C-alpha positions in Angstrom: 28.3 36.3 -13.4 26.3 36.6 -16.6 23.6 34.3 -18.0 25.0 31.6 -20.3 22.8 30.3 -23.1 25.2 27.6 -24.2 23.5 24.1 -24.1 20.2 25.9 -23.6 18.0 22.9 -24.8 19.4 20.8 -22.0 18.8 23.6 -19.5 15.2 24.1 -20.6 14.5 20.4 -20.5 16.1 20.2 -17.0 13.5 22.8 -15.8 10.6 20.9 -17.4 11.6 17.5 -15.9 12.3 19.2 -12.5 8.8 20.6 -12.4 7.3 17.3 -13.4 9.2 15.4 -10.7 8.4 18.1 -8.1 4.7 18.0 -9.0 4.6 14.2 -8.8 6.4 14.0 -5.4 4.3 16.8 -3.9 1.1 15.1 -4.9 2.3 11.7 -3.7 3.4 13.1 -0.4 0.5 15.4 0.4 -2.3 14.6 -1.9 -4.9 12.4 -0.1 -3.7 8.8 0.4 0.0 9.3 0.2 1.7 7.0 -2.4 4.6 6.6 0.0 2.3 5.1 2.6 1.5 2.2 0.3 3.2 -1.2 -0.1 4.8 -1.3 3.3 7.5 -3.8 4.4 9.2 -4.3 7.7 11.9 -1.8 6.9 9.5 0.9 5.6 10.2 4.3 7.4 7.6 6.6 8.9 5.9 8.9 6.5 7.7 12.0 7.8 11.0 10.5 6.5 9.9 11.2 3.0 9.9 14.9 3.7 13.6 14.7 2.7 12.2 15.2 -0.8 11.4 18.8 0.2 15.1 19.6 0.8 16.2 17.7 -2.3 13.7 19.6 -4.5 14.6 23.0 -3.0 18.3 22.3 -3.8 17.5 20.9 -7.3 15.4 24.0 -7.9 18.5 26.1 -7.1 20.4 23.9 -9.5 18.1 24.6 -12.4 18.6 28.3 -11.8 22.3 28.0 -11.1 22.8 26.2 -14.5 22.1 29.4 -16.3 25.1 31.1 -14.8 27.7 28.4 -15.2 28.4 25.5 -17.5 29.5 23.3 -14.6 26.0 21.8 -14.2 25.9 20.6 -17.9 29.4 19.3 -17.7 28.7 17.2 -14.6 25.1 16.2 -15.3 24.7 16.4 -19.0 21.4 14.8 -20.0 21.6 12.3 -17.1 19.5 14.5 -14.8 16.7 14.3 -17.4 17.1 10.6 -17.6 17.0 10.3 -13.8 13.9 12.5 -13.4 12.0 10.8 -16.1 12.6 7.3 -14.8 12.0 8.5 -11.2 8.6 9.8 -12.3 7.8 6.5 -14.1 8.8 4.6 -10.9 6.5 6.8 -8.8 3.6 6.2 -11.2 4.1 2.4 -11.2 4.6 2.3 -7.4 1.4 4.4 -6.8 -0.6 2.0 -9.0 0.7 -1.1 -7.1 3.1 -2.4 -9.7 5.9 -2.9 -7.2 7.9 -5.4 -9.3 7.7 -3.4 -12.5 8.6 -0.3 -10.6 12.0 -1.7 -9.9 13.1 -1.5 -13.5 12.8 2.3 -13.9 14.1 2.8 -10.3 17.2 0.9 -11.2 17.7 3.1 -14.3 17.1 6.3 -12.3 19.5 5.1 -9.7 22.1 4.5 -12.4 21.7 8.0 -13.9 22.0 9.7 -10.5 25.0 7.5 -9.6 26.7 8.5 -12.9 26.3 12.2 -12.0 27.3 11.6 -8.4 30.6 9.8 -9.3 31.4 12.3 -12.1 31.1 15.1 -9.5 33.4 13.2 -7.2 35.9 12.3 -9.9 36.0 15.2 -12.2 34.3 18.3 -10.8 35.4 19.3 -7.3 33.5 22.2 -5.8 35.4 25.4 -6.3 32.9 27.8 -4.7 30.1 27.8 -2.1 27.5 27.9 -4.9 29.1 24.7 -6.4 28.6 23.0 -3.0 25.0 24.1 -2.4 23.5 23.9 -5.8 25.5 21.1 -7.5 27.2 18.8 -5.1 24.8 18.9 -2.2 21.6 18.1 -4.2 23.1 15.1 -5.9 24.7 13.8 -2.6 21.2 13.8 -1.0 19.5 12.5 -4.2 22.0 9.7 -4.6 21.6 8.5 -1.0 17.8 8.8 -1.0 17.2 7.0 -4.3 19.4 4.2 -2.9 17.0 4.1 0.1 14.0 4.0 -2.2 15.5 1.1 -4.1 15.9 -0.9 -0.9 12.4 0.0 0.3 11.0 -1.1 -3.1 12.9 -4.4 -3.0 11.6 -5.2 0.5 8.1 -4.2 -0.5 8.3 -7.0 -3.1 10.2 -9.6 -1.0 8.8 -9.0 2.5 5.4 -7.2 2.5 3.6 -6.6 5.8 1.2 -9.2 7.1 -1.6 -8.8 9.6 -0.1 -11.4 12.0 3.3 -9.6 12.1 6.7 -10.6 10.7 7.9 -14.1 10.6 11.3 -15.0 12.0 12.7 -15.1 8.4 11.2 -11.6 7.7 12.8 -10.3 10.9 16.2 -11.7 10.0 16.2 -10.4 6.4 14.9 -7.0 7.6 17.7 -6.6 10.0 20.1 -7.7 7.3 18.7 -5.1 5.0 19.0 -2.4 7.6 22.6 -3.5 8.3 23.3 -3.3 4.6 22.0 0.3 4.4 24.0 1.3 7.4 27.2 -0.3 6.0 27.1 1.8 2.9 27.8 4.9 5.1 31.4 3.6 5.1 31.6 4.3 1.4 30.1 7.7 1.8 32.5 8.8 4.5 35.7 7.0 3.3 35.3 7.5 -0.5 37.1 10.5 -1.9 36.5 13.6 0.3 33.9 12.2 2.6 30.2 12.7 1.9 28.6 13.6 5.2 25.4 14.8 3.6 24.8 11.4 1.9 25.6 9.5 5.1 23.2 11.6 7.1 20.4 10.7 4.7 21.0 7.1 5.6 20.8 7.9 9.3 17.6 9.8 8.7 16.1 6.8 7.1 17.2 4.5 9.9 15.6 6.7 12.5 12.4 6.7 10.3 12.3 2.9 10.4 12.8 3.1 14.2 9.7 5.5 14.4 7.6 3.3 12.1 8.3 -0.3 13.1 7.0 -1.8 16.3 8.6 -5.2 16.2 11.2 -5.0 19.0 14.1 -6.6 17.1 13.6 -4.3 14.0 12.7 -1.3 16.1 15.8 -1.3 18.3 18.2 -2.5 15.6 17.2 0.5 13.4 17.7 2.9 16.3 21.2 1.4 17.2 22.2 1.5 13.5 20.9 5.0 13.1 22.9 6.2 16.1 26.0 4.4 14.8 25.7 5.9 11.4 25.1 9.4 12.8 28.1 9.1 15.0 30.3 7.8 12.2 29.5 10.8 10.1 31.4 12.9 12.7 34.7 11.2 11.7 35.7 13.8 9.1 35.0 16.7 11.5 36.9 14.9 14.3 39.9 14.4 12.0 39.7 18.0 10.9 39.6 19.3 14.5 42.5 17.0 15.3 44.5 18.5 12.5 45.0 15.3 10.6 45.7 15.9 6.9 43.8 13.0 5.4 41.3 12.5 2.6 38.5 13.2 5.1 39.8 16.7 5.9 39.1 17.9 2.4 35.8 19.7 1.5 33.0 17.3 2.6 30.9 17.6 -0.6 33.3 18.4 -3.3 
């Protein structure tokens, strides 16, 4: 496997935007007053939940190295990874400065760019090797699920911010509805194409993070129940595989 210099401008810029995104998230996660601790709502997860960025960045770091040995990364991601990283960084800057409404616009654009890559991988670029799984399909499975979570968290930070006197009945109801919506998307991750267990587990991780963070009993226990349900549902492809059922779920779980 030799180094491929075709499409080298895209590959170089991928490295630059990756380092920029990594630096911003490291600072926001560990630098003083964490940006992710700001603008809480009643479905905000515990701070440790955001450590999922560490795994995503490790895998994306592998991707920007892997891209020099195969053209698959460029074929699947093109310039959309650059778009996603730039708008993700803009979102983080706006979020950190308290512009939660304005932050929604670049986050929607970043989500669209990541979704484009994700669905292109599912539709056109099935994983052929273990390296394809680890450094191409897996990072975008995690990124796609996590940026969806960030979008929900941002929306609720605008619509239902935390108050000193606790959540109103309306806030409890919409918070539970929001958590149920997040949990329901796991059906798409598991049932669509070959079954994306990694993306589904990100949603379970988020729900357990909400359970750890929120002390309102209705929200607290609902998030735990939904988290357990989601984690259990992710086992469906493995159960079908062990049972020998030849279905869409028995195909490779990331490619």
